[in-house]
ChimeraX commands (.cxc) that place a marker at each C-alpha (Angstrom):
marker #1 position 0.19,0.01,0.12 radius 0.5
marker #1 position 1.21,3.61,-0.65 radius 0.5
marker #1 position 2.94,5.21,2.28 radius 0.5
marker #1 position 2.09,8.68,1.15 radius 0.5
marker #1 position -1.07,10.15,3.18 radius 0.5
marker #1 position -4.49,9.37,1.50 radius 0.5
marker #1 position -7.78,11.09,1.74 radius 0.5
marker #1 position -10.60,8.86,1.03 radius 0.5
marker #1 position -14.38,9.51,0.82 radius 0.5
marker #1 position -16.63,6.45,1.41 radius 0.5
marker #1 position -20.11,7.55,-0.08 radius 0.5
marker #1 position -23.59,5.96,-0.70 radius 0.5
marker #1 position -27.08,6.21,0.33 radius 0.5
marker #1 position -27.86,4.98,3.91 radius 0.5
marker #1 position -27.65,1.47,4.59 radius 0.5
marker #1 position -24.81,1.03,2.00 radius 0.5
marker #1 position -22.28,0.39,4.79 radius 0.5
marker #1 position -20.30,3.53,4.82 radius 0.5
marker #1 position -19.52,3.65,8.50 radius 0.5
marker #1 position -18.74,-0.16,8.46 radius 0.5
marker #1 position -16.48,-0.28,5.45 radius 0.5
marker #1 position -15.08,3.09,6.19 radius 0.5
marker #1 position -13.79,1.80,9.48 radius 0.5
marker #1 position -12.50,-1.09,8.09 radius 0.5
marker #1 position -10.85,0.52,5.35 radius 0.5
marker #1 position -9.30,3.22,7.63 radius 0.5
marker #1 position -7.96,0.38,9.95 radius 0.5
marker #1 position -6.33,-1.37,6.59 radius 0.5
marker #1 position -4.89,2.02,5.78 radius 0.5
marker #1 position -3.44,3.14,9.31 radius 0.5
marker #1 position -5.84,6.07,8.78 radius 0.5
marker #1 position -7.99,8.03,10.74 radius 0.5
marker #1 position -11.74,7.42,10.52 radius 0.5
marker #1 position -14.66,10.10,10.87 radius 0.5
marker #1 position -18.25,9.24,10.38 radius 0.5
marker #1 position -19.81,12.19,8.99 radius 0.5
marker #1 position -23.35,11.37,10.77 radius 0.5
marker #1 position -21.40,12.13,13.92 radius 0.5
marker #1 position -21.10,15.94,12.94 radius 0.5
marker #1 position -24.68,16.61,11.79 radius 0.5
marker #1 position -26.33,19.61,13.74 radius 0.5
marker #1 position -28.79,18.63,16.50 radius 0.5
marker #1 position -31.65,20.54,14.17 radius 0.5
marker #1 position -30.57,18.12,11.17 radius 0.5
marker #1 position -30.73,14.94,13.55 radius 0.5
marker #1 position -33.94,16.01,14.74 radius 0.5
marker #1 position -35.22,16.64,11.36 radius 0.5
marker #1 position -34.17,13.02,10.42 radius 0.5
marker #1 position -35.40,11.34,13.40 radius 0.5
marker #1 position -38.88,12.68,12.26 radius 0.5
marker #1 position -38.17,10.95,8.74 radius 0.5
marker #1 position -37.78,14.50,7.16 radius 0.5
marker #1 position -35.13,14.58,4.68 radius 0.5
marker #1 position -32.44,17.40,4.82 radius 0.5
marker #1 position -32.26,19.69,2.19 radius 0.5
marker #1 position -29.27,21.41,0.68 radius 0.5
marker #1 position -29.09,24.22,3.30 radius 0.5
marker #1 position -29.16,21.91,5.85 radius 0.5
marker #1 position -25.91,20.33,4.62 radius 0.5
marker #1 position -23.86,23.13,4.01 radius 0.5
marker #1 position -22.17,23.89,7.21 radius 0.5
marker #1 position -21.87,19.96,7.60 radius 0.5
marker #1 position -19.88,19.66,4.54 radius 0.5
marker #1 position -17.78,22.55,5.19 radius 0.5
marker #1 position -16.86,20.85,8.45 radius 0.5
marker #1 position -16.03,17.89,6.69 radius 0.5
marker #1 position -13.95,19.45,4.14 radius 0.5
marker #1 position -11.85,21.25,6.98 radius 0.5
marker #1 position -11.36,17.80,8.43 radius 0.5
marker #1 position -9.52,16.62,5.00 radius 0.5
marker #1 position -7.84,19.94,4.76 radius 0.5
marker #1 position -6.27,19.60,8.53 radius 0.5
marker #1 position -5.21,15.84,7.57 radius 0.5
marker #1 position -3.58,16.90,4.32 radius 0.5
marker #1 position -1.78,19.72,6.28 radius 0.5
marker #1 position -0.70,17.25,8.95 radius 0.5
marker #1 position 0.21,14.60,6.30 radius 0.5
marker #1 position -1.93,12.14,7.76 radius 0.5
marker #1 position -4.51,9.81,5.97 radius 0.5
marker #1 position -8.22,10.16,6.92 radius 0.5
marker #1 position -11.36,8.07,5.52 radius 0.5
marker #1 position -14.78,9.69,5.74 radius 0.5
marker #1 position -18.04,7.97,5.57 radius 0.5
marker #1 position -20.46,10.29,4.16 radius 0.5
marker #1 position -23.47,10.18,1.91 radius 0.5
marker #1 position -22.46,12.73,-0.44 radius 0.5
marker #1 position -25.31,12.19,-2.44 radius 0.5
marker #1 position -24.65,14.98,-5.13 radius 0.5
marker #1 position -21.73,16.08,-7.23 radius 0.5
marker #1 position -21.55,19.42,-5.59 radius 0.5
marker #1 position -21.42,18.00,-2.32 radius 0.5
marker #1 position -18.52,16.06,-3.36 radius 0.5
marker #1 position -17.16,19.21,-5.01 radius 0.5
marker #1 position -17.49,20.81,-1.65 radius 0.5
marker #1 position -15.38,18.00,0.14 radius 0.5
marker #1 position -12.54,18.28,-2.75 radius 0.5
marker #1 position -12.31,21.95,-1.39 radius 0.5
marker #1 position -10.26,20.10,1.29 radius 0.5
marker #1 position -8.75,17.53,-0.55 radius 0.5
marker #1 position -8.20,18.17,-3.98 radius 0.5
marker #1 position -6.84,14.87,-4.41 radius 0.5
marker #1 position -9.54,12.99,-2.99 radius 0.5
marker #1 position -10.25,9.42,-3.60 radius 0.5
marker #1 position -13.76,8.18,-3.53 radius 0.5
marker #1 position -15.12,4.90,-2.82 radius 0.5
marker #1 position -18.79,4.70,-4.00 radius 0.5
marker #1 position -20.90,1.68,-2.30 radius 0.5
marker #1 position -24.07,1.06,-4.40 radius 0.5
marker #1 position -26.73,-1.59,-4.06 radius 0.5
marker #1 position -30.33,-2.48,-4.90 radius 0.5
marker #1 position -33.18,-0.90,-3.11 radius 0.5
marker #1 position -34.20,-4.00,-1.80 radius 0.5
marker #1 position -30.90,-4.86,-0.20 radius 0.5
marker #1 position -30.50,-1.28,1.25 radius 0.5
marker #1 position -34.01,-1.59,2.70 radius 0.5
marker #1 position -33.21,-4.80,4.34 radius 0.5
marker #1 position -30.08,-3.44,6.03 radius 0.5
marker #1 position -31.90,-0.45,7.35 radius 0.5
marker #1 position -34.59,-2.44,8.83 radius 0.5
marker #1 position -31.99,-4.30,10.65 radius 0.5
marker #1 position -30.47,-1.56,12.05 radius 0.5
marker #1 position -30.98,-0.16,15.61 radius 0.5
marker #1 position -30.11,3.04,17.36 radius 0.5
marker #1 position -29.76,5.11,14.48 radius 0.5
marker #1 position -31.45,8.22,13.78 radius 0.5
marker #1 position -32.19,7.67,9.78 radius 0.5
marker #1 position -35.72,6.30,9.84 radius 0.5
marker #1 position -37.60,4.98,7.42 radius 0.5
marker #1 position -38.50,3.79,3.67 radius 0.5
marker #1 position -39.36,7.26,2.80 radius 0.5
marker #1 position -35.79,8.65,3.85 radius 0.5
marker #1 position -34.17,6.03,1.89 radius 0.5
marker #1 position -36.28,6.62,-1.31 radius 0.5
marker #1 position -35.72,10.45,-0.97 radius 0.5
marker #1 position -31.75,9.77,-0.72 radius 0.5
marker #1 position -32.14,7.22,-4.03 radius 0.5
marker #1 position -34.05,10.17,-5.59 radius 0.5
marker #1 position -31.40,12.84,-4.99 radius 0.5
marker #1 position -28.61,10.66,-5.69 radius 0.5
marker #1 position -26.23,11.93,-8.36 radius 0.5
marker #1 position -24.22,8.70,-8.86 radius 0.5
marker #1 position -20.53,9.47,-9.59 radius 0.5
marker #1 position -19.35,8.17,-12.87 radius 0.5
marker #1 position -16.30,6.00,-13.11 radius 0.5
marker #1 position -14.07,9.07,-13.77 radius 0.5
marker #1 position -15.15,10.32,-10.51 radius 0.5
marker #1 position -15.04,7.43,-8.20 radius 0.5
marker #1 position -14.28,3.61,-7.76 radius 0.5
marker #1 position -17.53,1.81,-7.75 radius 0.5
marker #1 position -18.37,-1.17,-5.55 radius 0.5
marker #1 position -21.34,-3.15,-5.38 radius 0.5
marker #1 position -22.38,-3.75,-1.67 radius 0.5
marker #1 position -23.34,-7.30,-2.38 radius 0.5
marker #1 position -19.78,-8.13,-2.31 radius 0.5
marker #1 position -18.06,-8.98,1.08 radius 0.5
marker #1 position -16.69,-6.30,3.21 radius 0.5
marker #1 position -13.19,-7.89,2.87 radius 0.5
marker #1 position -13.50,-7.97,-1.06 radius 0.5
marker #1 position -14.67,-4.48,-1.05 radius 0.5
marker #1 position -11.80,-3.02,1.13 radius 0.5
marker #1 position -9.28,-5.24,-0.74 radius 0.5
marker #1 position -10.34,-4.05,-4.21 radius 0.5
marker #1 position -10.32,-0.31,-3.24 radius 0.5
marker #1 position -6.89,-0.64,-1.42 radius 0.5
marker #1 position -5.78,-2.42,-4.75 radius 0.5
marker #1 position -6.98,0.30,-6.63 radius 0.5
marker #1 position -5.23,3.08,-4.42 radius 0.5
marker #1 position -1.87,0.98,-5.05 radius 0.5
marker #1 position -2.47,1.06,-8.72 radius 0.5
marker link #1:1,2 radius 0.2
marker link #1:2,3 radius 0.2
marker link #1:3,4 radius 0.2
marker link #1:4,5 radius 0.2
marker link #1:5,6 radius 0.2
marker link #1:6,7 radius 0.2
marker link #1:7,8 radius 0.2
marker link #1:8,9 radius 0.2
marker link #1:9,10 radius 0.2
marker link #1:10,11 radius 0.2
marker link #1:11,12 radius 0.2
marker link #1:12,13 radius 0.2
marker link #1:13,14 radius 0.2
marker link #1:14,15 radius 0.2
marker link #1:15,16 radius 0.2
marker link #1:16,17 radius 0.2
marker link #1:17,18 radius 0.2
marker link #1:18,19 radius 0.2
marker link #1:19,20 radius 0.2
marker link #1:20,21 radius 0.2
marker link #1:21,22 radius 0.2
marker link #1:22,23 radius 0.2
marker link #1:23,24 radius 0.2
marker link #1:24,25 radius 0.2
marker link #1:25,26 radius 0.2
marker link #1:26,27 radius 0.2
marker link #1:27,28 radius 0.2
marker link #1:28,29 radius 0.2
marker link #1:29,30 radius 0.2
marker link #1:30,31 radius 0.2
marker link #1:31,32 radius 0.2
marker link #1:32,33 radius 0.2
marker link #1:33,34 radius 0.2
marker link #1:34,35 radius 0.2
marker link #1:35,36 radius 0.2
marker link #1:36,37 radius 0.2
marker link #1:37,38 radius 0.2
marker link #1:38,39 radius 0.2
marker link #1:39,40 radius 0.2
marker link #1:40,41 radius 0.2
marker link #1:41,42 radius 0.2
marker link #1:42,43 radius 0.2
marker link #1:43,44 radius 0.2
marker link #1:44,45 radius 0.2
marker link #1:45,46 radius 0.2
marker link #1:46,47 radius 0.2
marker link #1:47,48 radius 0.2
marker link #1:48,49 radius 0.2
marker link #1:49,50 radius 0.2
marker link #1:50,51 radius 0.2
marker link #1:51,52 radius 0.2
marker link #1:52,53 radius 0.2
marker link #1:53,54 radius 0.2
marker link #1:54,55 radius 0.2
marker link #1:55,56 radius 0.2
marker link #1:56,57 radius 0.2
marker link #1:57,58 radius 0.2
marker link #1:58,59 radius 0.2
marker link #1:59,60 radius 0.2
marker link #1:60,61 radius 0.2
marker link #1:61,62 radius 0.2
marker link #1:62,63 radius 0.2
marker link #1:63,64 radius 0.2
marker link #1:64,65 radius 0.2
marker link #1:65,66 radius 0.2
marker link #1:66,67 radius 0.2
marker link #1:67,68 radius 0.2
marker link #1:68,69 radius 0.2
marker link #1:69,70 radius 0.2
marker link #1:70,71 radius 0.2
marker link #1:71,72 radius 0.2
marker link #1:72,73 radius 0.2
marker link #1:73,74 radius 0.2
marker link #1:74,75 radius 0.2
marker link #1:75,76 radius 0.2
marker link #1:76,77 radius 0.2
marker link #1:77,78 radius 0.2
marker link #1:78,79 radius 0.2
marker link #1:79,80 radius 0.2
marker link #1:80,81 radius 0.2
marker link #1:81,82 radius 0.2
marker link #1:82,83 radius 0.2
marker link #1:83,84 radius 0.2
marker link #1:84,85 radius 0.2
marker link #1:85,86 radius 0.2
marker link #1:86,87 radius 0.2
marker link #1:87,88 radius 0.2
marker link #1:88,89 radius 0.2
marker link #1:89,90 radius 0.2
marker link #1:90,91 radius 0.2
marker link #1:91,92 radius 0.2
marker link #1:92,93 radius 0.2
marker link #1:93,94 radius 0.2
marker link #1:94,95 radius 0.2
marker link #1:95,96 radius 0.2
marker link #1:96,97 radius 0.2
marker link #1:97,98 radius 0.2
marker link #1:98,99 radius 0.2
marker link #1:99,100 radius 0.2
marker link #1:100,101 radius 0.2
marker link #1:101,102 radius 0.2
marker link #1:102,103 radius 0.2
marker link #1:103,104 radius 0.2
marker link #1:104,105 radius 0.2
marker link #1:105,106 radius 0.2
marker link #1:106,107 radius 0.2
marker link #1:107,108 radius 0.2
marker link #1:108,109 radius 0.2
marker link #1:109,110 radius 0.2
marker link #1:110,111 radius 0.2
marker link #1:111,112 radius 0.2
marker link #1:112,113 radius 0.2
marker link #1:113,114 radius 0.2
marker link #1:114,115 radius 0.2
marker link #1:115,116 radius 0.2
marker link #1:116,117 radius 0.2
marker link #1:117,118 radius 0.2
marker link #1:118,119 radius 0.2
marker link #1:119,120 radius 0.2
marker link #1:120,121 radius 0.2
marker link #1:121,122 radius 0.2
marker link #1:122,123 radius 0.2
marker link #1:123,124 radius 0.2
marker link #1:124,125 radius 0.2
marker link #1:125,126 radius 0.2
marker link #1:126,127 radius 0.2
marker link #1:127,128 radius 0.2
marker link #1:128,129 radius 0.2
marker link #1:129,130 radius 0.2
marker link #1:130,131 radius 0.2
marker link #1:131,132 radius 0.2
marker link #1:132,133 radius 0.2
marker link #1:133,134 radius 0.2
marker link #1:134,135 radius 0.2
marker link #1:135,136 radius 0.2
marker link #1:136,137 radius 0.2
marker link #1:137,138 radius 0.2
marker link #1:138,139 radius 0.2
marker link #1:139,140 radius 0.2
marker link #1:140,141 radius 0.2
marker link #1:141,142 radius 0.2
marker link #1:142,143 radius 0.2
marker link #1:143,144 radius 0.2
marker link #1:144,145 radius 0.2
marker link #1:145,146 radius 0.2
marker link #1:146,147 radius 0.2
marker link #1:147,148 radius 0.2
marker link #1:148,149 radius 0.2
marker link #1:149,150 radius 0.2
marker link #1:150,151 radius 0.2
marker link #1:151,152 radius 0.2
marker link #1:152,153 radius 0.2
marker link #1:153,154 radius 0.2
marker link #1:154,155 radius 0.2
marker link #1:155,156 radius 0.2
marker link #1:156,157 radius 0.2
marker link #1:157,158 radius 0.2
marker link #1:158,159 radius 0.2
marker link #1:159,160 radius 0.2
marker link #1:160,161 radius 0.2
marker link #1:161,162 radius 0.2
marker link #1:162,163 radius 0.2
marker link #1:163,164 radius 0.2
marker link #1:164,165 radius 0.2
marker link #1:165,166 radius 0.2
marker link #1:166,167 radius 0.2
marker link #1:167,168 radius 0.2
marker link #1:168,169 radius 0.2
view
């Protein structure tokens, strides 16, 4: 694996495994991991807990904070993996403001698989089928020129190994 610091975004809709895969990837890379969900404002968390989707305005400060994490790690020469939905191209562009060479792992899967994962989850503020459908509607999937795309039907080990192989290429 590359010894130079890497700045990585693990993106996808809720239920795609951003946090789980992000933590595994960070461990494999000896990088720090940040779960973007931990940095939502209390207002945004309350909104999502009521089943209300966030709008672009709700996300602005949150995305700026995440970009700052990338910027700080880049300055310190430290690797960082952030798990974040980053549904729209402009959200990813905001994150690139802190990490111009940002590497993106896009976790995608069928609505049915995503929904089954969400139904099995407990203790998370993201609630409901409506919220998933809202995210799928808003999603601007990154192209192959922007991200490394991986189907979440693969095992976590396969996902992490394939992305690390891509980083090393």
